N, C-alpha and C positions, 0 to 999 in steps of 0.2 A: 504491496498500499503505499501512494506515493506524501511525502510529509507536505504539502505548497506550505505552510509559515516553516517550519525549517527544516530543510531542505536537505544538509547537514546528515542525517538520519537513514539519507538515500546511496547517501554517500559509501561503492568497495570501492577495493581496487582484490583485484583475483589475477595468484601465477600459480602453476602447477600444483604448490608444494605449503600455502597458505591461502589467506583471505584479514582483508582490513577489511574493519568493518565502525562506526563507528556506534561512538560507547554511548547505550541509551540505560537505563537501570538494571535491562535483567545483569546487560551484558558487563559493567564496571559489578553489579557483587560474583560476580564467577569470578574477577578479574582478583578483588581483592581477595576471595581463597585462595588463587594463585599464592600471589604475595604470598599470604599465613602464611606457606611453607615454602617458602625461604625462595629468595631472592642473589643471595652475595652470603658469603662463610662470614656468620658473627665478627670473625676481626675484618673487615673488611668493609668499605664503604665509597661505593661507586657515583652514590650520590649526590651534588651540592647540598640539598633539602636532604638532610639526613633522614623523612621519615617512616622508613622503615627501622627506627632507632624505639618506635613508639608501641604500651604494650593495649591491649586489647582494654580496651571496650577502644582506645583514644584513635588505635591504630586503622580503624574504620571508618568512627568517624568523619575523622579527618580525608581517606581515601574519597571517601565520599563526597566532603561539601573541596576538597579538591575537581573531581568531577564533572562538579554540579553546578559552581565561581566557572570552569572554564568554555562553556555552553555560551557567554557572553560571549560571541563573538559581531568584530563590528570590523569595519573598512580598518579603519586605523591601528587596528592590536587586536591580532588570536593565538590564539595558542590550540587543533586543535587535534581532539587524542580521540587513537582508534586502537580498538581490541585487535585483539592480533589471533588469528582461529588457523588451524593444522591437525586437518584429521580427527574433523567434527569437536574437537579440546580448546581450550581456551589456550593461551600457551607464553601470553604475553601482555605488550603493551608496547603502542611510537606510537609519538604527535610528533606533530606540524606545526613552530608557531613563528609571529611576523608580528614588526608594527610601525604602521605606512607600506604597508607592503604595498599598493593600489600602484604608488610611485619608484619604491626604493627595489621591487622584483625579486627578492631577499628573502629566504626563511632558515629557520635553524630544526636541527633537529636530534630526535633522542630517541630515547627504546627501554624496554629492562625484558628478562624470559626469565619464565622461573627456571627456580636449579636443576629441577627432572627433565628439562629442554632445552638444557642448552647445550651447546656440545656435538651441533646432530647439522650446522647450517643454513640454524635459521635465523639467525643475529644477522648475517653478510641479506642471506631473501628481502626480509624484511627492509630491513637500509633498503635496497637496492629500489623493492619497494614502494616504499614513502617517497621516492626522490621526483622516481616515475608520479606520480600524484603534484604534485611539486611543480617537475619540469614543463609534463607533460598535460597532464590537466587546468591548475592556476598558471603554464606562460609563465615561469619564474629563470632569472635569470644567471641567479647566486645560491648555491646550496653553503649553509654553515651546519659544524658541528662540532665539540670540544670535547674530549674525557680528560681526568687527571693524569699525570702521567704514568703510577702504575693501576693504570684499569688497561693489561694490554687487551684480553677480549675486544672490545669496543675501540684502539687505537689498532686491531690488528684488521676487520674489518673497515672501518676506515681508509687503511692506508694501500689496502687491500686494490680498494675503485680506486685509486688515481690521485685524495682530495691534495691539495696545497699547502701548505702551515703555510700557517693567520699570526703567528707569534703564540703570547702565552699570558698568564694572569698569575698572579698571586693570591689567592682563597683561604679561609678556614676549613678545616677541616676536622670534628670531633676536639675545640680547641687547642690544633695544630694547622700551622702552615703545608701548602699544598699546592703545587702547581699544577695549576689545568694547562693546555694545549687545544692551540683551537685552528682550525680548519675550513678550507672551502677552494668546493666542488664548481665546474663557468656553465651556463648553457652546456655548450662547446662538447668542455669532454665529456659532462653527460650524455651527448649526441652520437659522438665518437668511439665511446669509451662504455659505456656504461644503460643504454638503452638497449630496451630486448623486444623481437616480438608477439611474447607469450605470455602478455601483462598488459591482461583490459582493466578498465579506468567503467565508470555503470554511475550514475548520480550526480554527475558534477556540474555539466553545467548552471544548476538556476542555485548548487551554490555562488560558482560565480558571478551571481547581480548579486548574491546574497553579502558576498563578502565586496563588493563594486568593481572585479577586477575584468574589465574591456579587456579584449585582443588586439595584440601588438599587427602593425601594418609589419 
């Protein structure tokens, strides 16, 4: 059923291995269940906001609050959250975020997978699917991403796709200084080296109108 008032609920990205679906309340609950089963080892922290350190029921409440708040997308500011589904199971989440996108045409990505779904190549597959949505459906010019310098799985995916280094930042993680490495990918690089013919996007046209994204000439 089409969601004429909030068409983001109709967006899907499908690859041979997984499907991305905009997060509704049912998918949000399933994602919380996956996250509760673990995303990283207790002594690791891959997230700038350490949300996985929270204890129940605050963990579940804060997660729902985050999903609900990020539905407030406008052309000036948006963070689009998607559940990632493989073999009928919710396995993790991916997102595209942007400020001033209709003019800048720059978006940032982030993602996570439940521990039991890691190490199977899904991280790279969902990153590629996310890039297809940003570059092909939304006509972006640049995609950015970042990760802590010790987050080798995320950095491995980034480097394997040919992102360019884009500087570092110094942040605080669990009370200690940590380096964040930033990367960028141009549209030309995506089209030449990353784009695939076996990825299908549906429901994006109405979203372009919602987010004020005109087709570039």
